[in-house]
C-alpha positions, 0 to 999 in steps of 0.5 A, spaced: 831 957 538 829 950 536 821 948 537 820 942 541 814 938 539 812 931 542 806 927 538 803 922 542 801 916 537 804 913 531 799 912 526 797 916 520 795 922 524 801 922 528 806 921 522 802 926 517 803 931 523 810 930 523 811 931 516 807 937 516 812 940 522 818 938 518 815 942 512 813 948 516 820 948 520 825 944 516 831 943 521 828 948 526 824 943 529 825 937 534 820 932 534 819 926 538 813 921 536 811 917 542 807 910 542 805 906 548 806 900 543 813 897 541 811 898 534 809 904 530 803 905 525 797 905 529 791 903 525 795 901 519 798 895 523 792 893 527 786 896 524 787 895 516 784 889 514 790 883 513 788 882 506 789 889 504 796 889 503 796 895 498 793 900 503 799 898 508 804 900 503 803 907 506 807 906 512 813 907 507 811 914 506 811 914 514 818 911 514 821 917 509 818 922 514 821 919 520 828 919 516 826 926 513 828 931 519 830 930 527 825 925 529 825 920 534 820 914 535 819 912 543 815 906 543 813 902 549 812 908 553 805 909 556 803 917 557 798 918 562 801 912 566 809 912 566 809 919 564 804 924 565 801 929 560 803 935 565 810 933 565 810 932 557 808 939 557 813 942 561 818 939 557 816 941 550 813 947 546 807 943 544 804 936 545 800 933 540 795 928 541 794 923 535 792 917 539 786 915 535 780 912 537 781 905 539 775 903 543 768 901 541 762 905 541 757 900 545 751 897 541 746 900 546 741 895 546 739 890 552 744 884 552 750 888 549 754 886 555 753 878 553 759 874 552 759 873 544 758 881 543 764 883 541 766 890 538 769 891 531 775 895 534 776 889 539 775 883 533 779 887 528 785 888 533 784 880 535 785 878 527 790 883 526 794 881 532 794 887 537 797 885 543 790 888 547 786 883 544 790 877 542 786 873 548 780 875 546 777 868 543 771 870 540 766 864 539 767 862 532 763 855 534 757 858 531 754 857 524 751 864 524 754 871 525 751 878 525 755 884 523 752 891 525 753 896 520 754 898 513 761 901 513 768 899 510 769 895 517 763 891 516 765 889 510 772 887 512 769 883 518 765 879 513 770 878 508 775 876 513 770 871 516 769 867 510 775 867 505 778 861 504 785 859 507 788 860 500 785 866 499 788 869 505 795 866 504 798 873 502 795 876 508 798 878 515 792 875 518 795 873 525 796 865 526 792 865 532 786 868 528 787 864 522 787 857 526 780 859 529 777 862 523 779 857 518 776 851 522 770 855 524 763 853 524 760 859 520 756 858 514 752 865 514 754 872 516 749 877 516 751 884 515 745 889 517 744 896 516 739 901 519 737 905 512 736 903 505 740 900 500 741 907 497 744 909 503 750 904 504 756 908 506 762 904 503 767 908 500 769 908 493 775 904 494 770 899 497 767 898 491 772 893 488 772 889 495 764 888 493 766 886 486 771 881 490 765 878 494 763 875 487 769 871 486 770 868 493 771 861 493 767 858 499 762 864 500 756 867 496 754 875 497 746 875 497 741 881 497 733 879 498 730 882 491 725 885 495 730 890 498 732 893 491 730 900 490 726 901 483 730 901 477 733 907 476 732 910 483 740 911 484 740 915 478 741 921 482 747 918 486 755 919 484 758 914 480 761 911 486 755 910 489 752 907 483 757 902 482 756 900 489 748 899 488 750 895 481 754 890 485 748 889 490 743 889 485 747 883 482 748 880 489 740 879 488 741 874 482 745 869 486 743 863 489 744 861 497 746 854 495 751 856 490 757 855 495 757 853 503 758 860 506 753 866 505 754 873 506 747 876 507 746 884 506 740 886 510 738 893 509 732 897 513 734 893 520 736 896 526 738 891 533 733 891 538 736 886 543 741 881 543 738 874 545 741 869 550 742 868 558 749 866 559 752 868 552 749 871 545 744 866 542 740 871 537 739 878 535 732 881 535 731 887 530 726 892 528 724 893 520 725 901 519 724 905 513 727 912 511 724 918 512 727 925 511 734 921 511 733 918 518 731 911 519 725 910 523 722 904 526 716 901 523 714 896 529 715 890 525 720 885 528 724 879 527 730 875 530 736 871 527 739 865 531 747 867 531 752 866 537 757 872 535 754 879 534 760 884 532 757 892 532 761 896 527 758 902 529 764 907 531 769 908 536 771 912 541 778 916 543 781 913 550 781 919 555 788 921 558 788 924 565 789 932 565 786 932 558 779 935 557 774 929 554 768 930 551 764 923 553 758 924 549 762 924 543 768 920 545 774 925 543 778 930 546 774 937 547 778 942 542 777 948 538 779 945 531 785 941 534 786 946 540 785 944 547 789 949 551 795 953 549 801 948 547 796 942 547 793 940 541 789 934 538 789 931 531 785 925 527 780 921 530 782 924 537 780 931 534 774 929 530 772 922 531 772 916 527 771 919 520 774 919 513 779 915 510 787 914 512 788 920 507 784 925 511 789 925 516 794 928 512 790 935 511 788 934 518 796 933 520 798 939 516 793 944 519 795 942 526 802 944 524 800 950 521 796 952 528 803 950 532 807 955 527 802 961 528 802 960 535 809 963 536 811 959 541 817 961 545 822 959 551 827 954 552 824 947 553 828 941 555 825 936 550 828 930 548 834 931 553 828 931 558 824 926 556 831 921 556 832 923 563 825 921 565 826 914 562 832 913 565 830 915 572 824 911 572 828 905 568 823 904 562 824 900 557 823 904 551 824 902 543 827 906 538 825 906 531 832 902 529 829 897 534 822 897 531 826 895 524 829 889 528 822 887 530 820 888 523 825 884 520 824 878 525 816 878 523 818 878 516 823 872 517 818 868 520 812 869 515 809 863 513 810 862 505 806 867 501 805 872 507 808 878 508 810 877 515 808 873 522 806 878 527 809 878 534 802 879 538 805 880 545 809 886 547 814 881 551 815 878 544 816 884 541 821 887 546 825 880 546 825 881 538 828 888 539 833 885 544 830 890 549 827 884 554 833 885 559 
């Protein structure tokens, strides 16, 4: 008997799970990777910063996985809508949810629903050309932007907002976003963190990005010297963290008038409310102090004027009908990846938005081991049954060869120096694949 597995989601968690399954079962497993978009690779395509092309190179590994076993890609297929989870579970021995965490965690303060408050998932999706966010039209007619959070995404957003056209020329920044960003009125980007400079959560890889900020053509990174810790306070931190602190100390030596744009790193500040009536016009914050590792309010408040607020404070998984969901944690209810017999979750949909792209590899391999240990038996229709449902319901499904056609068309239409010019609407993708019927 050949094991038949459906993986919902074609991002890192999905492809690492497929790789783990091939290692476990060799040619005795049939794997179908299903995605609601016509394009694979999930977060790599739509979440990684467009000027991080070296990171996006990991897709070559996923292409190797695609070719390594009996693996098929079914794009443009919405599970929970066109086909239900219950139907998939009837067709496959195991169904693995690798859907990521595509929704923003709300800021949770008064005024966070005003126009001009845009979560990181939506904003990053917009400048990366994700079809869900192409019509977002963020208000870049403002001179100041508030970015909430001290993680990698926050620094990515700040950097993309202030880089010059020449500095972004080798990126795959979506054309509609490039036009608005490079013509924007933005002069000041504030990056706010609740805790102190010693508690920043940039990863070691982001150290290089902090160094890059010192060389930006049009922008200068700044830190208020008054927020610096005492000399030597970072001695107990690991080497990567010490490098981060070193860069932030160097930012305190820069002058605000060096360049026309500024990135202000502000620590020990948490948002209290977004100001404005018809749209965001400012942000009120409270000064904090760190006690026992927690940010505690001091009662001292201040405000900044800004027309755009971008919370980079976490993400939530999309719920699916028929699958138990932990609304408080924003992920599927599971026990180390097991939801119910034959139903699993992996990556961010299992553990929440934590770790790096590489974290998903051991996660995916662990789920493959769980599936192997489950001893799943019985005949299932698998791919043949899925094909019948697709035909009966007249669904337009994109295969991996179709994706390669889309990929080649995007590369061919790229501006000079750029790796590609993405299609940003599903209709365009289907037309490029010759599947627009």
